[in-house]
TORSEZA-902541 format. One line per 4 residues: number of its first residue (from 0); their letters; for each residue x, y, z of C-alpha. Coordinates in steps of 0.05 Angstrom, whole numbers, plus 5000, padded with zeros to 4 digits. Each point is the difference from the previous one (the first is absolute). Layout:
# residues N
NUM> a> X Y Z | ...
***
This chain:
# residues 302
0> xxxx> 4996 4998 5001 | 5070 5046 5016 | 5026 5001 4936 | 4933 5006 4958
4> xxxx> 4980 5055 5036 | 5062 5038 5000 | 5009 4979 4916 | 4926 5031 4984
8> xxxx> 5017 5066 5049 | 5050 5013 4949 | 4980 4971 4931 | 4935 5046 5014
12> xxxx> 4976 5017 4940 | 5014 4937 4959 | 4949 4957 5062 | 4953 5060 4988
16> xxxx> 4991 4976 4945 | 4992 4928 5005 | 4952 5017 5067 | 4952 5056 4934
20> xxxx> 4999 4943 4964 | 4970 4955 5059 | 4954 5064 5020 | 4978 4999 4921
24> xxxx> 4981 4931 4998 | 4962 5001 5084 | 4955 5062 4977 | 4985 4961 4925
28> xxxx> 4983 4929 5054 | 4955 5055 5048 | 4974 5023 4934 | 4976 4928 4972
32> xxxx> 4976 4976 5072 | 4938 5062 5007 | 4988 4995 4938 | 4988 4920 5010
36> xxxx> 4974 5010 5064 | 4951 5055 4976 | 4974 4959 4930 | 4993 4944 5047
40> xxxx> 4959 5024 5046 | 4957 5044 4955 | 4982 4935 4968 | 4976 4970 5064
44> xxxx> 4977 5065 5058 | 4927 4974 4977 | 5016 4940 5015 | 5035 4998 5062
48> xxxx> 4944 5051 5028 | 4954 4950 5008 | 5026 4957 5050 | 4988 4936 4964
52> xxxx> 5025 4933 5001 | 4971 4962 4936 | 4964 5012 4945 | 4948 4960 4954
56> xxxx> 5000 5014 4925 | 4968 4960 4945 | 5046 4934 4987 | 5013 5027 4924
60> xxxx> 5031 5075 5029 | 5054 4961 5002 | 5015 5053 5066 | 4979 5059 4953
64> xxxx> 4951 5039 5041 | 4986 5035 4933 | 4976 4936 4959 | 4955 4978 5069
68> xxxx> 4931 5001 4998 | 4957 4952 5059 | 4929 4983 4988 | 4953 5021 5061
72> xxxx> 4993 4926 5000 | 5082 4988 5014 | 5004 5068 5042 | 4943 4966 5056
76> xxxx> 5033 4945 5021 | 5053 5057 5034 | 4946 5042 5035 | 5004 4959 5074
80> xxxx> 5085 5015 4996 | 5017 5058 5044 | 5027 5062 4987 | 4981 4981 4919
84> xxxx> 4992 5057 4940 | 4972 4999 4931 | 5042 5046 4959 | 4984 5024 4927
88> xxxx> 5066 5012 4965 | 4995 5046 4936 | 5067 5035 4971 | 4973 5069 4959
92> xxxx> 4998 5058 4985 | 4971 5071 5031 | 5000 5062 4999 | 4972 5068 5018
96> xxxx> 4940 5027 4981 | 5019 5054 4947 | 5067 4973 4985 | 5027 4955 4949
100> xxxx> 5054 4973 5049 | 5002 4923 5005 | 5029 4967 5063 | 5015 4926 5014
104> xxxx> 4971 4976 5068 | 4978 4928 5023 | 4938 5012 5024 | 4976 4948 5053
108> xxxx> 4923 4986 5028 | 4999 4987 5067 | 4934 4984 5041 | 4974 5047 5059
112> xxxx> 4983 4941 5043 | 5076 4972 5002 | 5073 4999 5024 | 5025 5037 4951
116> xxxx> 4960 5054 4994 | 4997 5000 5083 | 5077 5003 5013 | 5010 5051 4933
120> xxxx> 5041 5059 5036 | 4977 5069 4971 | 5055 5051 4999 | 4946 5056 4979
124> xxxx> 4911 5000 4995 | 4973 4952 5007 | 4969 4925 4978 | 4948 4999 4940
128> xxxx> 4935 4977 5017 | 4963 4995 4939 | 5021 4977 4932 | 5022 5067 4971
132> xxxx> 5054 5008 5051 | 5074 4980 4988 | 5058 5002 5055 | 5069 5022 4951
136> xxxx> 5071 4987 5021 | 5032 5058 5019 | 5044 5011 4955 | 4935 5023 4940
140> xxxx> 4985 5054 5046 | 5070 5024 5010 | 5030 4988 4941 | 4951 4994 4941
144> xxxx> 4956 5063 5017 | 4935 4960 5024 | 4973 5014 5070 | 4949 4989 5057
148> xxxx> 4928 5017 4981 | 5018 4991 4922 | 4979 4956 4944 | 5039 4947 4967
152> xxxx> 4973 4952 4950 | 5018 4949 4960 | 5023 4992 4926 | 4946 4985 4953
156> xxxx> 4954 4997 5054 | 4946 5062 5016 | 4991 4992 5077 | 5036 5046 5045
160> xxxx> 5032 4974 5074 | 5007 5049 5045 | 5067 5001 5037 | 4980 5001 5081
164> xxxx> 5066 4986 5025 | 5078 4969 4989 | 5032 4951 5036 | 5085 5002 5001
168> xxxx> 5047 4954 4962 | 4948 4954 4963 | 5029 4975 4937 | 4995 4932 4954
172> xxxx> 5045 4997 4945 | 5023 5061 5006 | 4935 5031 4980 | 4958 5047 5042
176> xxxx> 4947 4965 5044 | 4919 5021 4993 | 4957 4967 5056 | 4920 4991 4980
180> xxxx> 4950 4959 5019 | 5002 4925 4963 | 4927 5017 4976 | 5042 5068 4966
184> xxxx> 5048 4961 4974 | 4966 4941 4974 | 4941 5050 4968 | 5063 5024 4955
188> xxxx> 5042 4940 4990 | 4935 4948 4980 | 4951 5009 4937 | 4939 5010 5036
192> xxxx> 4967 4937 4974 | 5062 4963 5038 | 5004 4973 5065 | 5034 5048 5048
196> xxxx> 5067 4962 5035 | 5057 5009 5039 | 5076 5001 4990 | 5027 4964 5059
200> xxxx> 4980 4977 5072 | 5040 5035 5044 | 5018 4968 5068 | 5036 5039 5066
204> xxxx> 5005 4933 5039 | 5029 4928 4963 | 4946 4951 4987 | 5002 4922 4990
208> xxxx> 4954 5013 4945 | 4975 4933 4968 | 5010 5007 4921 | 4938 5036 4961
212> xxxx> 4999 4981 4936 | 5028 5048 4944 | 5038 5048 5054 | 5071 4994 5028
216> xxxx> 5030 5031 5060 | 5056 5038 5022 | 5047 5034 5044 | 5012 5067 5001
220> xxxx> 5074 5002 4986 | 4995 4947 4940 | 4940 5047 4977 | 5045 5057 4996
224> xxxx> 5052 4963 4966 | 4955 4993 4940 | 4988 5061 4993 | 5015 5033 4929
228> xxxx> 5077 5005 5001 | 5012 5002 5071 | 5041 4947 5005 | 5033 5002 4941
232> xxxx> 5021 5078 5015 | 5036 4983 5077 | 5041 4952 4970 | 5022 5052 4951
236> xxxx> 5012 5043 5047 | 5028 4946 5043 | 5048 4974 4960 | 5019 5080 4977
240> xxxx> 5019 5011 5068 | 5039 4931 5013 | 5038 5030 4938 | 5020 5061 5026
244> xxxx> 5020 4972 5061 | 5051 4942 4962 | 5029 5061 4961 | 5013 5039 5060
248> xxxx> 5040 4938 5030 | 5044 4995 4939 | 5006 5066 4995 | 5026 5003 5070
252> xxxx> 5046 4929 4983 | 5030 5045 4931 | 5016 5064 5038 | 5040 4961 5052
256> xxxx> 5029 4949 4952 | 5035 5051 4951 | 5023 5039 5065 | 5021 4946 5027
260> xxxx> 5039 4985 4944 | 5030 5075 5009 | 5026 4979 5067 | 5029 4926 4981
264> xxxx> 5071 5048 5013 | 4975 5029 5069 | 4964 4930 5014 | 5073 4972 5001
268> xxxx> 5042 5040 5035 | 4954 4989 5063 | 5004 4924 4988 | 5070 4999 4995
272> xxxx> 4994 5049 5076 | 4957 4930 5036 | 4930 5029 4977 | 4955 4936 5000
276> xxxx> 4949 4983 4926 | 4949 5009 5061 | 5012 5076 5017 | 5003 5027 4923
280> xxxx> 4930 4952 4989 | 4978 5034 5060 | 5018 5059 4975 | 4971 5002 4918
284> xxxx> 4932 4963 5031 | 4997 5060 5048 | 4997 5055 4943 | 4953 4964 4966
288> xxxx> 4954 5000 5057 | 5007 5076 5012 | 4990 5021 4932 | 4950 4954 5000
292> xxxx> 4965 5034 5070 | 5019 5067 4983 | 4957 4991 4934 | 4943 4985 5029
296> xxxx> 5006 5042 5061 | 5001 5059 4943 | 4947 4981 4965 | 4949 4993 5058
300> xx> 5028 5070 5029 | 5033 4958 5064
***
């Protein structure tokens, strides 16, 4: 450690450049990690807020909420399970009356008598009380010009819905979530002559469910991993971050290798003076640790 510290003090500029490279790589890793966590959260925030353990989907949906529809006969099989919630999902663009700007959203129909509605955390305003009122993710009000008491309409539909409340961190597949009554969403999603269906049954507590024909039961974690692009996105970012860490190790190794080659005459003199190989190796390793720790502390402002 003594030799390593003294050499760094003597060749400040040389080691400052190495430290700068490590700081830049650490900053890039920090940005990628933040981006990965942010995108992952934006895919699943609404699902996390349901505090559910299982979800029941159509067996032909392959774990996709957008592809799932359960008939009333199937849904009725789960009505006696404590903490269950029927949800009806619709991906749709919404607009403000008088505006042509469209915003992609996930519209979730919920039943006021069930747990998701009862446990929904309202940030401003209040929960909807009829089929023409909705609760929206707060980003619609903060970033997209909508307001409490204002109106929105679903693209290609004449019916307007009044925004009566906002909830925080309601995102699904990166899109903001709009909560409405199941009846309102079913009226939009299904033809008037078709029998209304729910998309899925969310179960707050794990249940020993006997097989219902045409359905599949998944854990919430398994369902989240089936979200479009979620697993691929996380794997891509994890690979990039891991690769950058490997690159950092190679950079430190290459720099120290070059510096050690340059110091061979000095190392030879120290060997003649009786300094052990272990002491010299410890000096080189200590330099690497000091550079790595120094770069990390600079990155985090420590």
